[in-house]
N, C-alpha and C positions, 0 to 999 in steps of 0.2 A: 936539568939542573941537579945539584947535589941534594940528596935526601937528608933532611935535617930532622933529628929526633926531638919532637915537641912534647913527648910524654913527660919529660923531666920538669917542664915549666909548671909552676903552681901559682895560681892567681892570688893576689893579696887584696883584701878589702871588697871582694865581690863574691856573689853566689857561685858555688861550684858549677852550676848549670851554665853560667856565663863563661867560666873557664873551659868547660867542655866544648861549648860553641866556638870559642876563640881557637882552640886547638884544631877543631875540625875545618873551619874555614881557612885558617892560615896554611894548613897542610895542603889544601886544594889550590891555594894561590901560589905555592911553590916559590917562596922567597929565596933570593940568591945567597943570603948569608944568615948566620945566627943573629947577628945584630939587627938586621932588617926584620927577621922573624919575631924577635923579642918586641920590637916597636909595634908591629902589627898585632901581636898577641895582646899587648896591653890595650891598644886602641879598641880592638874587637871585643875584649872582655868588658870594657867600660860601656861601650855601645849596647852590648847585649844586656848588661845589668840595667841600663836605662830602659830598654825595651821591656824587660821583665817587670820593672816597677810600673810601667804603663799598662801592664796586663796583656802584652803581646806574646805570641809564641816565639820561641827561639829558632825560627826557620830562616835560612839565609835570604830567601826572597823577600821576607818581611823586614828583618833586622838591617839588611844592607841596602834597603831602598833609599833613594836619594832624599825623599821626604823625611824619613826618620833620621837620617844622618844630619840633615839641616836642623831639624827640631832639637836633636841632641846638642848640636853646636850652640844653638841660640839659648836653650833652656838649661842644659846641663853643665855649661862651662862659663857661666856669667862672670865668675871671678878670675878667669884666666886672662893672660895677656893675649893681645891680638896675634902675636907670633905663635903662641902655643895653640890657639884655635886653628890657625892656618895649617900648622903641622898635622894636627889631629884630623882635620878635614881632608888633607892630602892623603894621609895614611888610609883613612876609611874609604875614600874614593878609589884609590888604587886597589884595595881589597875587593870592593864591590865590583869593579870592572873585571878583575881576574876571576872571581868566583861566579858571578852571574853570567859572564860570557861563557864559561865552561858549562853551566847549567843549560843555557840556550842551545849550545851545540849538541848536547846530549839529547835534549827534548826533541829537536827537529829531525 
């Protein structure tokens, strides 16, 4: 895929550690366009901010676990519309599959 420069993206409303995490995992996911990358960056930074509030380390295997994603959707997005929650869940699931699949290939 095309290399997208994610260094220019600055997170708003979350800790810089969440922004750094988002840039790292989205770069590994290799999104096809800047628009898709921006959606994934936003979703990953919000998920990581939630994980940090829970006292978890910002490690991909922890933050992108299906259990934490579901917990975030249930607890962290109560006021969102069902469509917004579905989109967020889809983005995070896509990211988890791409990033954790890469990790498992490297580990084996």
